[in-house]
N, CA and C of each residue as an Amber inpcrd file, in Angstrom:
protein
   534
  20.8170000  18.5900000 -18.7570000  20.3420000  17.5710000 -17.8480000
  19.5110000  16.5240000 -18.5770000  19.8210000  16.2780000 -19.8080000
  19.0430000  15.3200000 -20.5830000  19.2180000  13.8920000 -20.0970000
  20.2660000  13.6370000 -19.2920000  20.4860000  12.2740000 -18.8190000
  19.7920000  12.0050000 -17.4830000  19.0740000  12.9840000 -16.9520000
  18.3870000  12.7850000 -15.6790000  17.2920000  11.7410000 -15.8550000
  17.2660000  10.7920000 -14.8990000  16.2830000   9.7090000 -15.0230000
  15.9490000   9.1240000 -13.6620000  14.8990000   8.3390000 -13.6450000
  14.4740000   7.5990000 -12.4630000  15.2010000   6.2570000 -12.4660000
  15.8160000   5.8950000 -11.3380000  16.4680000   4.5830000 -11.2530000
  15.7120000   3.6260000 -10.3440000  14.7770000   4.1560000  -9.5440000
  13.9830000   3.2890000  -8.6820000  12.7520000   4.0160000  -8.1710000
  11.6850000   3.2490000  -7.9360000  10.4650000   3.7840000  -7.3320000
  10.0520000   2.8460000  -6.2020000   9.5430000   3.4440000  -5.1190000
   9.2250000   2.6550000  -3.9240000   8.0300000   3.2530000  -3.2050000
   7.3690000   2.4120000  -2.4210000   6.2740000   2.8780000  -1.5700000
   6.0710000   1.8580000  -0.4610000   5.3560000   2.3010000   0.5740000
   5.0140000   1.4080000   1.6690000   3.7540000   1.9570000   2.3090000
   2.7730000   1.1360000   2.4770000   1.5130000   1.5370000   3.0670000
   1.5670000   1.7040000   4.5750000   2.6590000   1.2940000   5.1790000
   2.8260000   1.4400000   6.6330000   3.9320000   2.4530000   6.9100000
   3.9200000   3.0200000   8.0930000   4.9420000   3.9930000   8.4870000
   6.1880000   3.2630000   8.9660000   6.9820000   2.8180000   7.9960000
   8.2630000   2.1840000   8.2980000   9.3510000   3.0130000   7.6420000
  10.5860000   2.8020000   8.0360000  11.6800000   3.6200000   7.5070000
  11.9250000   3.3570000   6.0250000  12.1600000   2.1170000   5.6600000
  12.4340000   1.7690000   4.2660000  11.1230000   1.5050000   3.5300000
  11.1570000   1.6930000   2.2200000   9.9940000   1.4430000   1.3720000
  10.3330000   0.3200000   0.3940000   9.3060000  -0.3960000  -0.0200000
   9.4900000  -1.5250000  -0.9210000   9.6480000  -1.0590000  -2.3710000
  10.6770000  -1.5360000  -3.0740000  10.8130000  -1.2260000  -4.4960000
   9.6200000  -1.7760000  -5.2840000   9.1960000  -1.0260000  -6.2780000
   8.0560000  -1.3910000  -7.1220000   8.4500000  -1.2830000  -8.5910000
   7.6720000  -1.9010000  -9.4560000   7.8690000  -1.7390000 -10.8980000
   7.3940000  -0.3660000 -11.3490000   6.4020000   0.1800000 -10.6440000
   5.8830000   1.5090000 -10.9460000   5.1400000   2.0270000  -9.7220000
   4.9870000   3.3400000  -9.6600000   4.1380000   3.9690000  -8.6500000
   3.2380000   4.9680000  -9.3670000   2.0810000   5.2300000  -8.7700000
   1.1600000   6.2200000  -9.3390000   1.1470000   7.4440000  -8.4330000
   1.4670000   8.6060000  -9.0230000   1.3830000   9.8630000  -8.3090000
   0.0000000  10.4490000  -8.5480000  -0.6260000  10.9450000  -7.4810000
  -1.9700000  11.5100000  -7.5540000  -1.8910000  12.9950000  -7.1880000
  -2.4200000  13.8360000  -8.0520000  -2.3570000  15.2820000  -7.8670000
  -2.8360000  15.6980000  -6.4750000  -1.9900000  16.4500000  -5.7850000
  -2.3300000  17.0040000  -4.4820000  -2.3120000  16.0280000  -3.3220000
  -1.9910000  14.7580000  -3.5930000  -2.0540000  13.7320000  -2.5400000
  -0.7520000  12.9570000  -2.3450000  -0.0240000  12.6810000  -3.4090000
   1.2200000  11.9390000  -3.2830000   1.2100000  10.6120000  -3.9930000
   1.8760000   9.6300000  -3.3820000   2.0580000   8.3050000  -3.9750000
   0.9280000   7.4020000  -3.5140000   0.1220000   6.9560000  -4.4650000
  -0.9960000   6.0590000  -4.1520000  -0.4730000   4.8170000  -3.4270000
  -1.1010000   4.4880000  -2.2920000  -0.7060000   3.3030000  -1.5450000
   0.4280000   3.5230000  -0.5600000   0.9320000   4.7470000  -0.4650000
   2.0200000   5.0360000   0.4640000   1.4560000   5.6190000   1.7560000
   2.1280000   5.3770000   2.8630000   1.6700000   5.8610000   4.1700000
   1.6190000   7.3830000   4.2540000   2.3550000   8.0830000   3.4080000
   2.3820000   9.5460000   3.4320000   1.4070000  10.1660000   2.4280000
   0.4870000   9.3800000   1.9030000  -0.5060000   9.8200000   0.9130000
  -1.5690000  10.6700000   1.6000000  -1.7630000  11.8920000   1.1400000
  -2.8110000  12.7380000   1.7060000  -2.5400000  14.2110000   1.4950000
  -3.5980000  15.0030000   1.5440000  -3.4910000  16.4540000   1.3600000
  -2.9550000  17.1450000   2.6100000  -3.1700000  16.5370000   3.7800000
  -2.6410000  17.0970000   5.0250000  -1.5200000  16.2030000   5.5320000
  -0.7440000  16.7040000   6.4830000   0.4400000  15.9840000   6.9680000
   0.1110000  14.5400000   7.3340000   1.0200000  13.6490000   7.0000000
   0.8710000  12.2260000   7.3060000   2.0230000  11.7170000   8.1560000
   3.1030000  12.4690000   8.2260000   4.2480000  12.0920000   9.0560000
   3.7600000  12.0720000  10.5040000   3.9220000  10.9620000  11.1980000
   3.2860000  10.7430000  12.4990000   3.5650000  11.8410000  13.5240000
   4.8180000  12.2910000  13.6340000   5.1170000  13.3310000  14.6280000
   4.4490000  14.6520000  14.2570000   4.3100000  14.9220000  12.9830000
   3.6650000  16.1730000  12.5390000   2.1540000  16.1040000  12.7120000
   1.5790000  14.9260000  12.5470000   0.1410000  14.7490000  12.7680000
  -0.1860000  15.0510000  14.2250000   0.6700000  14.5800000  15.1340000
   0.4430000  14.8360000  16.5650000   0.4950000  16.3290000  16.8890000
   1.3500000  17.0780000  16.1980000   1.4650000  18.5190000  16.4430000
   0.2950000  19.3000000  15.8660000  -0.0480000  19.0150000  14.5860000
  -1.1470000  19.7300000  13.9250000  -1.5270000  18.9810000  12.6490000
  -2.5580000  18.1650000  12.7500000  -2.9860000  17.3120000  11.6350000
  -3.6250000  18.0860000  10.4900000  -3.8600000  19.3880000  10.6660000
  -4.5120000  20.1780000   9.6160000  -3.5150000  20.8360000   8.6680000
  -2.2210000  20.7470000   8.9610000  -1.2070000  21.3810000   8.1180000
  -1.1590000  20.7190000   6.7430000  -0.8680000  21.4960000   5.6860000
  -0.7520000  20.8890000   4.3550000   0.4180000  19.9140000   4.2920000
   0.2700000  18.8860000   3.4980000   1.3080000  17.8700000   3.3440000
   2.3090000  18.3480000   2.2980000   3.4220000  18.8670000   2.7530000
   4.4960000  19.3210000   1.8620000   5.5020000  18.2110000   1.6000000
   5.2110000  17.0100000   2.1300000   6.1240000  15.8650000   2.0420000
   5.4220000  14.6790000   1.3630000   4.6950000  14.9530000   0.2870000
   3.9400000  13.9040000  -0.4050000   4.8520000  12.9070000  -1.1130000
   5.9650000  13.3920000  -1.6460000   6.8950000  12.5370000  -2.3940000
   8.3090000  12.8490000  -1.9130000   9.0570000  11.7940000  -1.5930000
  10.4460000  11.9480000  -1.1670000  11.3390000  11.4560000  -2.2970000
  12.2830000  12.2940000  -2.7130000  13.2250000  11.9600000  -3.7720000
  14.6480000  11.9910000  -3.2360000  15.4500000  11.0110000  -3.6320000
  16.8790000  10.9700000  -3.2870000  17.6620000  10.7080000  -4.5680000
  18.8070000  11.3690000  -4.6700000  19.7130000  11.1590000  -5.8020000
  20.5440000   9.8980000  -5.5490000  20.5810000   9.0120000  -6.5280000
  21.3180000   7.7560000  -6.4120000  22.7960000   8.0000000  -6.1130000
  23.3060000   9.1200000  -6.5540000  24.7140000   9.4380000  -6.3310000
  25.0670000   9.4890000  -4.8380000  24.0800000   9.7580000  -3.9780000
  24.3160000   9.7450000  -2.5380000  24.7970000   8.3660000  -2.0870000
  24.2880000   7.3140000  -2.6950000  24.6720000   5.9540000  -2.3130000
  26.1800000   5.7270000  -2.4950000  26.7750000   6.4240000  -3.4850000
  28.2140000   6.3140000  -3.7280000  29.0310000   7.0740000  -2.6780000
  28.4090000   8.0630000  -2.0300000  29.1100000   8.9120000  -1.0640000
  29.1680000   8.3050000   0.3340000  28.2530000   7.4110000   0.6460000
  28.1950000   6.8740000   2.0100000  28.9050000   5.5270000   2.0850000
  29.3230000   5.1740000   3.2910000  30.0460000   3.9130000   3.4580000
  29.1120000   2.7100000   3.5490000  27.8710000   2.9290000   3.9570000
  26.9020000   1.8290000   4.0670000  26.4150000   1.4310000   2.6820000
  26.1130000   0.1520000   2.5210000  25.5110000  -0.3070000   1.2730000
  24.0230000   0.0380000   1.3140000  23.5910000   0.8620000   0.3620000
  22.2190000   1.3690000   0.3330000  21.6850000   1.2480000  -1.0820000
  20.3960000   0.8990000  -1.2050000  19.7530000   0.8100000  -2.5080000
  18.4570000   1.5960000  -2.5310000  17.8520000   1.7130000  -3.7130000
  16.6050000   2.4610000  -3.8540000  15.5340000   2.0310000  -2.8470000
  14.9220000   3.0370000  -2.2190000  13.8420000   2.8130000  -1.2740000
  14.2980000   2.5890000   0.1500000  15.5480000   2.2170000   0.3430000
  16.0040000   1.8640000   1.6830000  16.1210000   3.0490000   2.6310000
  16.2550000   4.2700000   2.1010000  16.2990000   5.4600000   2.9530000
  14.9380000   6.1360000   3.0260000  13.9070000   5.4170000   2.5960000
  12.5390000   5.9110000   2.7220000  12.0370000   6.7190000   1.5570000
  12.8250000   6.8110000   0.4960000  12.4000000   7.6300000  -0.6450000
  11.4170000   6.8850000  -1.5440000  10.5890000   7.6880000  -2.2210000
   9.6520000   7.1490000  -3.2070000  10.2720000   7.0710000  -4.5920000
  11.1150000   8.0550000  -4.9130000  11.7460000   8.1050000  -6.2360000
  13.2410000   8.2930000  -6.0510000  14.0090000   7.3910000  -6.6300000
  15.4610000   7.5030000  -6.6420000  15.8540000   8.0100000  -8.0230000
  16.5880000   9.1260000  -8.0490000  16.9490000   9.7630000  -9.3190000
  18.4250000   9.5670000  -9.6180000  18.7870000   9.8970000 -10.8440000
  20.1940000   9.9000000 -11.2500000  20.3710000  11.0110000 -12.2760000
  21.4870000  11.7450000 -12.1530000  21.8060000  12.7560000 -13.1450000
  21.1830000  14.1190000 -12.9100000  20.6120000  14.3400000 -11.7410000
  20.0580000  15.6610000 -11.4200000  20.4870000  16.0200000  -9.9940000
  21.0050000  17.2390000  -9.8140000  21.4690000  17.7130000  -8.5170000
  20.2760000  18.2010000  -7.7110000  19.5500000  17.2800000  -7.1090000
  18.3390000  17.6240000  -6.3640000  18.6100000  18.6580000  -5.2830000
  19.7080000  18.4950000  -4.5410000  20.0000000  19.3700000  -3.4120000
  20.3480000  20.7900000  -3.8470000  20.7770000  20.9530000  -5.0800000
  21.1540000  22.2690000  -5.5920000  20.0180000  23.0300000  -6.2490000
  18.8510000  22.4180000  -6.3390000  17.7190000  23.0720000  -6.9890000
  17.0000000  24.0030000  -6.0200000  16.4020000  25.0890000  -6.5360000
  15.6600000  25.9920000  -5.6580000  14.2650000  25.4780000  -5.3290000
  13.7150000  26.0120000  -4.2440000  12.3290000  25.7190000  -3.8570000
  11.4210000  26.1320000  -5.0120000  10.3960000  25.3290000  -5.2710000
   9.4690000  25.6200000  -6.3550000   9.8640000  25.0320000  -7.6930000
  11.0510000  24.4080000  -7.7700000  11.4510000  23.7260000  -8.9950000
  10.4550000  22.6110000  -9.2710000  10.0750000  22.4900000 -10.5260000
   9.1980000  21.3920000 -10.9130000  10.0020000  20.3600000 -11.6890000
   9.7280000  19.1020000 -11.3850000  10.3450000  17.9970000 -12.1030000
   9.2540000  17.2840000 -12.8710000   9.4020000  17.2550000 -14.1790000
   8.5070000  16.4800000 -15.0280000   9.0980000  15.0840000 -15.1000000
   8.3130000  14.0980000 -14.6760000   8.8270000  12.7330000 -14.5440000
   7.9870000  11.8040000 -15.4100000   8.6520000  11.1300000 -16.3590000
   7.9210000  10.2210000 -17.2360000   7.0200000  10.9750000 -18.1980000
   5.9030000  10.3490000 -18.5580000   5.0140000  10.9120000 -19.5730000
   4.0910000  12.0070000 -19.0600000   3.7300000  11.9850000 -17.7690000
   2.7000000  12.9140000 -17.3130000   2.9540000  13.5390000 -15.9470000
   3.6560000  12.8770000 -15.0590000   3.7710000  13.3310000 -13.6700000
   4.6480000  14.5770000 -13.5460000   4.2330000  15.4610000 -12.6400000
   5.0200000  16.6480000 -12.3040000   4.9660000  16.8270000 -10.7950000
   6.1480000  16.9760000 -10.1850000   6.2290000  17.2690000  -8.7570000
   6.9260000  18.6080000  -8.5820000   6.5790000  19.2880000  -7.4860000
   7.2040000  20.5750000  -7.1650000   7.9440000  20.4540000  -5.8480000
   9.2290000  20.8350000  -5.8500000  10.0540000  20.7090000  -4.6590000
   9.6200000  21.7130000  -3.6010000   9.4200000  21.2040000  -2.3710000
   8.9990000  22.0400000  -1.2580000  10.1170000  22.2720000  -0.2560000
  11.0850000  21.3700000  -0.1900000  12.1720000  21.5480000   0.7560000
  13.0400000  20.3250000   0.9040000  13.9730000  20.4170000   1.8250000
  14.9060000  19.3350000   2.1070000  14.3230000  18.3750000   3.1340000
  14.6460000  17.1200000   2.9860000  14.3040000  16.1510000   4.0260000
  15.1970000  16.4480000   5.2230000  14.6180000  16.4280000   6.3920000
  15.3760000  16.6210000   7.6180000  15.5890000  15.2430000   8.2370000
  16.7440000  14.6140000   7.9880000  16.9570000  13.2460000   8.4610000
  16.9530000  13.1540000   9.9800000  16.5440000  11.9910000  10.4720000
  16.4270000  11.7830000  11.9150000  17.1910000  10.5240000  12.3240000
  17.0870000  10.2030000  13.5920000  17.8110000   9.0800000  14.1820000
  17.4350000   7.7350000  13.5510000  16.2950000   7.6520000  12.8810000
  15.9150000   6.3900000  12.2340000  16.9700000   5.9340000  11.2260000
  17.6970000   6.8750000  10.6530000  18.7560000   6.5150000   9.7000000
  19.8390000   5.6950000  10.4060000  20.1800000   6.0820000  11.6360000
  21.1730000   5.3090000  12.3990000  20.6320000   3.9520000  12.8280000
  19.3300000   3.8680000  13.0310000  18.7410000   2.5570000  13.3550000
  18.8130000   1.6330000  12.1430000  18.7160000   2.2180000  10.9630000
  18.8250000   1.4460000   9.7200000  20.2660000   0.9890000   9.4980000
  21.2070000   1.9190000   9.5690000  22.6330000   1.6280000   9.4360000
  23.3800000   2.5340000  10.4230000  23.9310000   1.9790000  11.5110000
  24.6390000   2.7960000  12.5040000  25.7160000   3.6750000  11.8600000
  25.7110000   4.9540000  12.2580000  26.7020000   5.9070000  11.7470000
  26.2930000   6.6250000  10.4770000  25.2120000   6.1880000   9.8370000
  24.8170000   6.7820000   8.5510000  24.3140000   8.2140000   8.7030000
  23.7100000   8.5440000   9.8260000  23.1930000   9.9030000  10.0180000
  24.3090000  10.9350000   9.8750000  25.4830000  10.6550000  10.4250000
  26.6130000  11.5920000  10.3150000  27.0830000  11.7600000   8.8730000
  26.7820000  10.7870000   8.0260000  27.1950000  10.8780000   6.6300000
  26.1930000  11.6500000   5.7710000  24.9520000  11.7130000   6.2200000
  23.9320000  12.4180000   5.4140000  23.5630000  13.7780000   6.0010000
  24.0890000  14.0720000   7.1960000  23.9710000  15.4100000   7.7820000
  25.3760000  15.8020000   8.2100000  25.8860000  16.8510000   7.6140000
  27.2520000  17.2800000   7.9080000  27.2590000  18.8020000   8.0870000
  28.4290000  19.3530000   8.2990000  28.5790000  20.8010000   8.3370000
  29.6120000  21.1960000   7.2950000  29.3810000  22.3440000   6.6740000
  30.3360000  22.8180000   5.6820000  31.4420000  23.6170000   6.3690000
  32.3610000  24.1750000   5.5850000  33.5130000  24.8950000   6.1470000
  33.1050000  26.1410000   6.9420000  31.8940000  26.6500000   6.7110000
  31.3950000  27.8100000   7.4530000  30.5890000  27.4090000   8.6820000
  30.4430000  26.0930000   8.9170000  29.6980000  25.6100000  10.0650000
  28.2070000  25.4420000   9.8180000  27.7650000  25.6680000   8.6000000
  26.3460000  25.5140000   8.2660000  26.0100000  24.0280000   8.0970000
  24.8060000  23.6500000   8.5250000  24.3570000  22.2650000   8.4010000
  24.0500000  21.9710000   6.9300000  24.5420000  20.8240000   6.4540000
  24.2870000  20.3710000   5.0840000  23.5010000  19.0710000   5.1690000
  22.2840000  19.1030000   4.6530000  21.4240000  17.9150000   4.6480000
  21.4910000  17.2840000   3.2640000  21.8520000  15.9880000   3.2130000
  22.0540000  15.3020000   1.9340000  21.0210000  14.2130000   1.6630000
  20.0350000  14.0370000   2.5530000  19.1370000  12.8820000   2.4710000
  17.9230000  13.1070000   1.5830000  18.0540000  13.9670000   0.5890000
  16.9970000  14.1040000  -0.3940000  16.1140000  15.3140000  -0.2020000
  15.1150000  15.3740000  -1.0630000  14.1890000  16.4990000  -1.0940000
  12.7590000  15.9880000  -1.0170000  11.8790000  16.8970000  -0.6300000
  10.4550000  16.5830000  -0.5320000   9.7190000  17.3800000  -1.6070000
   8.5600000  16.8460000  -2.0260000   7.8080000  17.4830000  -3.1000000
   6.3160000  17.2150000  -2.9440000   5.5330000  18.0160000  -3.6390000
   4.0970000  17.7900000  -3.7630000   3.8030000  17.4510000  -5.2160000
   2.6970000  16.7540000  -5.4340000   2.3300000  16.3340000  -6.7930000
   1.4660000  17.4070000  -7.4300000   1.9480000  17.9550000  -8.5430000
   1.2380000  18.9800000  -9.3140000   0.3910000  18.3360000 -10.4060000
   0.9270000  17.2870000 -11.0200000   0.1990000  16.5310000 -12.0520000
   0.4760000  15.0540000 -11.8300000  -0.5740000  14.2690000 -11.7970000
  -0.4440000  12.8470000 -11.5350000   0.0380000  12.0700000 -12.7430000
   0.4180000  10.8300000 -12.4810000   0.8580000   9.9350000 -13.5410000
   1.6330000   8.7700000 -12.9680000   1.9130000   7.8130000 -13.8110000
   2.6720000   6.6320000 -13.4250000   4.1540000   6.9220000 -13.6220000
   4.9730000   6.5120000 -12.6470000   6.4190000   6.7090000 -12.7090000
   7.0800000   5.3440000 -12.5950000   8.0580000   5.1090000 -13.4760000
   8.7690000   3.8340000 -13.5280000  10.2750000   4.0610000 -13.6020000
  11.0620000   3.0840000 -13.1460000  12.5060000   3.1700000 -13.3830000
  12.7620000   3.3190000 -14.8870000  13.7250000   4.1730000 -15.2120000
  14.0630000   4.4380000 -16.6060000  13.3770000   5.6720000 -17.1640000
  12.3280000   6.1630000 -16.4850000  11.6480000   7.3730000 -16.9590000
  12.6050000   8.5530000 -16.9370000  12.4470000   9.4270000 -17.8850000
  13.2550000  10.6400000 -17.9540000  12.7280000  11.6620000 -16.9520000
  13.6220000  12.5730000 -16.5500000  13.2710000  13.6700000 -15.6570000
  13.6880000  14.9640000 -16.3270000  12.7740000  15.9050000 -16.4050000
  13.0750000  17.2280000 -16.9340000  12.9350000  18.2390000 -15.7980000
  13.9270000  19.1160000 -15.6570000  13.9440000  20.1230000 -14.6010000
  13.3810000  21.4260000 -15.1330000  12.3840000  21.9740000 -14.4230000
  11.7510000  23.2380000 -14.7930000  11.9380000  24.2110000 -13.6310000
  12.8750000  25.1450000 -13.7830000  13.1850000  26.0850000 -12.7110000
  12.0870000  27.1300000 -12.5590000  11.8620000  27.5970000 -11.3180000
  10.8670000  28.6480000 -11.0980000  11.4120000  29.9990000 -11.5600000
  10.5230000  30.9620000 -11.6840000  10.9450000  32.3210000 -12.0040000
  11.7140000  32.9070000 -10.8280000  12.6810000  33.7930000 -11.1020000
  13.3950000  34.4670000 -10.0120000  12.4390000  35.3690000  -9.2300000
  12.7540000  35.7030000  -7.9980000  13.9920000  35.3360000  -7.2930000
  13.9290000  33.8770000  -6.8230000  15.0850000  33.2190000  -6.8960000
  15.1570000  31.8160000  -6.4950000  15.4080000  31.7210000  -4.9990000
  14.7710000  30.7300000  -4.3700000  14.8590000  30.5200000  -2.9230000
  15.4810000  29.1510000  -2.6730000  16.5300000  29.1140000  -1.8680000
  17.1870000  27.8380000  -1.5460000  16.2200000  26.9280000  -0.7850000
  16.3910000  25.6380000  -0.9840000  15.5970000  24.6570000  -0.2350000
  15.9780000  24.7140000   1.2410000  14.9780000  24.5750000   2.0990000
  15.1700000  24.5150000   3.5440000  14.4300000  23.2840000   4.0440000
  14.7350000  22.7930000   5.2270000  14.0590000  21.6000000   5.7480000
  12.5390000  21.8150000   5.8590000  11.7820000  20.7600000   5.5050000
  10.3250000  20.7760000   5.6930000   9.9210000  19.5640000   6.5060000
């Protein structure tokens, strides 16, 4: 996986669906992306705050694989599906929970689970939700809209930065929606 890299970084200080592309973002240990609406140690997603604002924020950083853009019929670019980091060359959806990604010179994030896409995707591009949530041949739901992570080590992340995958010790646990 030596070719794994960052192709885009994005953030938005307001709770909107898409995030603005940036030249760089700063990840802060235990909090997320500095300047992003989801920055914090406890949940920041509005519907989750209403349910229980004291829960830990397992969705500090949202990552999507750029290859997803090739799979969907809508024209989509980095940040437009709400992700903070757009990757290339790493099978994010196939990684187990607890996988750490070393990004750039210093940042490390740990995968907590799959993004559970919602109707906002259809508001962005009608019909896109059916393309990022499907069922496999066994009838199981397949979520393709990226993964969520927490920041283990802070640092600046830029397009072009390398990504190194650090798998957790066995037993490995598949990612589930968070």
